[in-house]
N, C-alpha and C positions, 0 to 999 in steps of 0.2 A: 503494499499500500504506500509505503514511504517512496518507493521508486516511482511508482504512478505520480504521486504528489509532485515528485523533483522534475518528472518530464514535463508535467503540466506547467510549471512555473518558470521554465526555461525559455529561451528565444523562441521556441517553436510552440508556444503555450496555446491551447485551444480555447481557454475562457474558463468560465464559471459554470458549475452545473446548475440545472434548474432548481434543485432543492436549495443550493446556497444562495440564489438569487431571492427565493420565496422567503426564506429566513431573513434576509436583510430587509426586504419590503415589510415583513410583518414588524420587525424591530422599529424601522423608520415611522410606519403608520402608528404604533403605539406611542412612540416619543411626541409625535406630532399632534395626535389626539389628546395627549396630558397637557401639552404646551398650549393648546386651543382652549382646553378647558379652563387653565389659570388665566389665560389672556381675557376670555369672556367674563370671567368671575371678577378681575380687576377693573375690567372697564364699566361693568354694572355698579360695582362699589363705587368708583370714582365718580359716575354720573350721580348716584344717589347721594353721595357726600357733597357733591357741587350743589345740587339742588337743595339739599338741606341748608348747607351755607348762605345761599341766596335768600332763602326763606328766613332764616334768622337774622340776616343783616337788614332786611326789609322791616322785620319785627323790631328790630334794636332802634332803628329810625323812628318808626311809630312810637314806641315806647318812650324814647327820647324826646319826642314832640309832645306827647301826653303829659310827661313830667314837667317839661318847661310851661305848658299852658296851664296845668294844674296848680303849679308853683305861684303862678301869678293870679289864680283865682281868689275870689273873696269868700265865696259862701256854696255850699252844696245844697243844691235844691232837693235832689232824690237820687238814689233810693234813701229811704229814712234810716236812721242808725239802726244797726242790728239787721238790716235787710240786705238782699240780694238781688240784683236786676240786671238784665242785659242791656241797659242803658244808664247813663250818668248825666245829670244836670247840674250846672255850675252857673254861678254868677262870675263872670270874668273880671280882670282889672279894670275894664272900661265900663263896667256896670251894665254889660249886655248879657242875656242869658245864652248859654251855650250848651248843645246836647250833643252827647256821644252816644250812638246807638247802634246795635246790630242789624243791619239790613237782611232779613231772613227770606225776603223774597227773591233777592237777586241770585244769580246763579253765575259764579260761586258767590256765597254769602260775603259781605264785607262790612267793615267797620266804617260809619259815617260820622262826620262832624258837621252839626247845623248850628250856625250862629244867627241870632235874630236878624231878620232882613236879608239874608243871603240864601243862596242854594246849597244843598248839602255836597260837602266834599268828601271823597273818598280818602280815607286815611290808610286801609289795607284790604286787600282781597284774599280770599281763600281762607277764611276763618270758619271753623265749624262751630265754635260756641264762644261766648263772651259773657263774662260775668263780674260786675261791679259790686263790690261789697263795702258798705261803710260800718266801721266798729261802733258799738255802742259808747257813749262818752258820758263823763259824769253830768248830772242835771245842771242846766243852765250854760253848758259850754257847747260851742259849735263844734261839730267833728271836722277834724282837720286831716283826716288820713283816708285813703281809699285804697283798697286791695283789688287787683286786676288779675283775673285768670283768663288767658287766652287758650282755646284749643285749635291750632293751626292745621290745616290740610298739608301734610308733608309730602316728600316724594314717594311714590308708590302708594298713595293712599293712606299712609300712616298717619296718625294723630301725634302732633308734636305739642306738648303743654308747655305753656309760658306763664310763670307767676311773678308779680311785681308788686310794689306797695308804692304810693305816691302820696306826698304830704303837700297840704296847702299852705300858703304863707299865713301867718296869724292876721285876724282882721284890723284893718286900719280904722280906728277910731274916728278919723277925721272924715272918711267916706260914709255915705249913708248905708244903713243895713238893710238889705232887701229880705223881707220874710213873707 
């Protein structure tokens, strides 16, 4: 057998046998199949991660805007302390009523901001649920804290929860108090 092998590998070699070619093709296809599986998994994971990053970036901008606007607000109109609602009403620094609410009729659902005398503006789309909660305060004190829970529609239809708390600035006694 070793003489035959030596003859085939010399200058007058006849080539590879069919069995050797089939073994090489099977090994190559197995290696390519595993490599393809890793590549598709990595691509899917990357796409999912990028979609989640974009979603959370937009949400961070929305929450930053809400923090800034609520920090300059003077009074919470609703929900009442100890209650939870899908909307929030405040009196802003200019004395105008501003309402933040979840538009459930839109597809996809979106968080809207509506200031007195203006059309509603979209703060963020793709929201599955939105809850504003005002904690109970001691008698005679205006609530100055709002807890916000957002449930966002993430990549692949997964729900991404976001929680934050926002504080209103203390009431300025020189401005009229709206009751």
